[in-house]
N, C-alpha and C positions, 0 to 999 in steps of 0.2 A: 230800256235797260234790263238786262237780265239780272236777277237779285243773286247775290252772294249766297252759295250753299256751304256751310261749315259741316266738316265732319270730324269730330274730335272723340276722344276716351283714352283709357290707361293704355299702357303699352303692351304689345301682344294681344290687341283686342281685333286687328286684322283692319286697322284704318286703311291703310294705304291700298289694299286689293280692293276695298268698297269704293274709294274714292275714284281710282283709276277705271272700274267697270263703271261707275255712274257718269264718269267723262266720257266714256266711249259712247254711252247711249244718249248725252246729251250736248256733244260738240262740245266738250268742256276742257278745260286745261285746270292743273294743278298748282296752287300757290302754298308751299310747304311752310309749316309753322313748328320748325324743329330746331332748337337752338343748336345742336351738334351738326346737323346735315349741311349747314352752311358751308362747312369746312373741306375744300379738296383733299383727295388721297385719305381721308378718314370714313371708309366705306362699310366696311363689316363692324366695327364698334358702335357706328352710329345706325346700323341697320337701314341703309338707305332702299336696299331691295329694289334695284333698279329695273329688275327682269319684270317687276308688277306693273311697270309702266308701259309694258306691250301687251295689249289686250286682243285676243284673236287676230294678230298680225298687224295691227294698228299700233303706232307709237303715241303715247298719250304725252302731249307737251307739258313739261313742267317747270316751276321758277322757284327761285331762292334756295336752290341746292347746288353745292360746288361753286360758291359764289366769292370766296375769300380763301387767304391761306392759312393753314394750320400753325399754331404759335401766335396768331394775333387774337385780339380780344372784342370780337364782334359783340355789339351792344344791342339794346332794346330800340334806342333812337334810330341806330342805322337800319334795323328790322321796318320798322314803321316807314322811312323813306325808300327802302327798298320794295316793300309790298306794296306801297301806294303806285309807284312807277310800272311795278309789274301788272298790277291789277287794271290800272288805267290802258294799259296796253292790251289786256285781255278784252276787256269792255269795248275799247275802240274798234275791235276788230269782229264785234258781236258774237264772241266766244261765251261759253256758260263758265264763270269762274267759280272754282270750287277750292276752299281754302281746307287744308288737312294737317293736322298735327295733334301732338300731345303736350307741347310747350305752354302751358296755361298763361303765363305772363304774355307771351308773344300774341296768342289768340286773343286775350282780353284787350291788350293794348290797341288793336286794330278793330276789334268788335265794338267796344266801347270809346273809342274814339279818343283815348287819351292824348292830351295835349303835353308834348313833351321838349324840353331843350338838352342840348348836348353838354356832358357834365366832364369838365376836364377832369385829370389825375390829379390828387393832392398828395404830394410827395410827404409833407410833414406829418400829415394823418396816418400815409401808410407805414412810416417810421414806426410812430405810436404803436399801432397795431400789430406790428412783426412780432411773431413769436407767441401771440395769442391763439387759445385751442377754439375749434369751430364752435365748442360750447360757448365758450366766452362771448364769441364775436355775434353767435346768435342771440344771445342774450341782450347784448349792446343793441343789436338791430331792432329788437322788439322794443326796447326803451325807445328808440328813436322814432320808429314806427308811430307810438303813442303819442309822441309831440308832434308828429308832421300830419298824423290822420291817414298815411299812405296805406293803401292796399296792395301795393307792388311788394315784391321780394320776399313770398312766400317760401316756406322751406324747399317746394319742389325743384327748385333751381339753384338755391343758396346751398349746394351740398358740399363744398370745398372751403378751405380758409379763405382762399385768393378770392372766390367768387363772394363771400360774404363781406369781405374787405372792399370790393368794390361797391356791393350794395351800400354798404356804412357810408361810403365815399359820396354816392349818390344822395342817399336821404340827408346826410350833413350839409351837403351842397344846397338842397332844397329848402333845409330849415334856415341856413345862415345866409343865404345868396339868392333870395328868391328874383327870378328874372322873368320878364314877358314869356310865356310859353307860345310854342310854335301850334296853331290849330291843326287839327287831323279831322278830314272830313266825315261826317257820319255814314256810314257805309250799311244800308239794310241787309241783314242776312238770316237766313233760316238755319238753325243750329241743330244739327242731328248728333246726340250722343250714342255711342255704341257701347253697350253695358255687356259685361261677361261675369259669368260666375265667378266668385273669388277662386274656389279651388280649381277650376277649368285655367283661370289664368295663371295662377302659380305653376300648373303642370306645364303651359305653353312657355311661361318665362324659363323655366329650368330646360325644356327642350330646345329651346332656341338659344339659350347659352351655350350648351353642348355642341349645337351645330356651328355655332359662330366660331367656337375655340376649334373644334375640329376642320372649320374652313379657312384657318389661317390668321386669325385675330391677333395672336400675338407676333406673327409674322410681319401684320401690317404695322404693329407699334414698333418692331425693330426696325424696319424701314423709315418711319417717320424720324425715329432716332436718329438713324444714318446720314438722313438728310441734314441733319442739324438742327433739329428741332429740339429744346430743352427738356428734358424728362419732367421738369415742374411744370412746364407749359402744356404738356399733356395731362398730367395730374389736374391740373385746373379743370379739365373740362368735364372731371367726375365718372362716376359709373365704370363702365368697361374701360376707359383709358386711365383712370385712376389707378384701377387694382391690377389690370394688365400691365401696365408699366412699371408699378412697383414690383411685379414678379419679374418682368424682362430685365430690371436693372440690379435684381438679387436682394431686394429688401424682403420679399416673402416668398414662400414656397407654392408651388401650383395649387397643390391642395387649399392650401390656406386662401390664396387667391380666389379659386372657384367659390369656396365656402362664402367668404366675404363678400364677394361681388353678386352671388346669388341673393343672399339677404338684403343687399342694397338695391337691387331691382326690384325685389318685391316690396320694399318700403317705399322706393319710387312711385309705384305704381298706385300704392295707397294713398300717396300724398297727393298723386295727380287727381283722383277722383276725390280728395279733400278739396282741392282746389276748384274743379268743376261744381262741386256742391255749394262752394262760397261763391261762384260765379251766378248761381240761380238764387241766392241769396240778395245779390247786388243788382238783381232785376234782369239777368239774361233768363230768355225761355231757352231752355234745351229739350228737345224732343228726343227722350232716350226709347230706343230700340233694342231687342235683343240680337246679340251678335252671334251668338253660339246656334249654329245649325248644323244639320248633316253634312260633315266634310264634302261631299261631292257638288252639293247645292248651297253650300252658306253662303257664298259671295252674291249668286244671283237672287237668292232669296231674300237677302238684306236689301240689295238695290231694289228689287221689285216692291218692298216695303215702301221704301224712301219714296219711288216715283208714283207710286198711290195714294201718298199723302197730299191731301188737298193743299196744304202750305206751301208745297213746293211750285205749283203751277197758279197759284194765286199773286 
């Protein structure tokens, strides 16, 4: 069986292009680890970049993208189950599985073999938490995690009040109603981290944000709203969908939207790196390589470096 290769890193480091180029050279298929790319019709704001899945005329198969409807609340337990089904399918066909993404919780849940159980909604608890600020909810979550000893629900993905409430709901359930957990198999993986210098990362984030807005991100949000999805449901997804939705419905101006979103994405990238460093402290070996190369040979150089690493073939 071929060992899983994981490509992780902060937003705007070029993960997808590296993973797809690697897949093209290893007869591989991509397993996405992105908590927002699971939603259909949320393309620009989530940065699906599906053109990257065509390499030298070859279409790279991908999994766990466009698998549920916007407005729903996809969760970590579902991701584990969907990942395992896709992973078994890939290795069953003797293809090279490549896990690629930046959602630390999703990555760690499968690489660490977290044993999880589905957690039902708690209407009473939700009512008690309604109206509390994100800061208040975050503090409650910190205190809960101290009681449960949980490493889940760090700030990377808990960036809206609704997400924080769901995290509190899960941690509260685990504290008060321990149930037999569902086992998750140990899946050995070589983990490659793409490092990008902070200032270059900031430049790429700003350039990419401008390109996405010029490319119709606000129109994408309008279409989602027109299809019947509630504004609060889009805001729940955070980052682009939070701020662009607030702009589209008239809560904030375009300039305010751009400024606040740019800051939020920079902060998000910083939190991603904090998560990955935390993974290392929790025992995950991440082989970091420099992602910034000359533009005309960046992806090729990075893939060459990965393929030349003895750990890939061992």
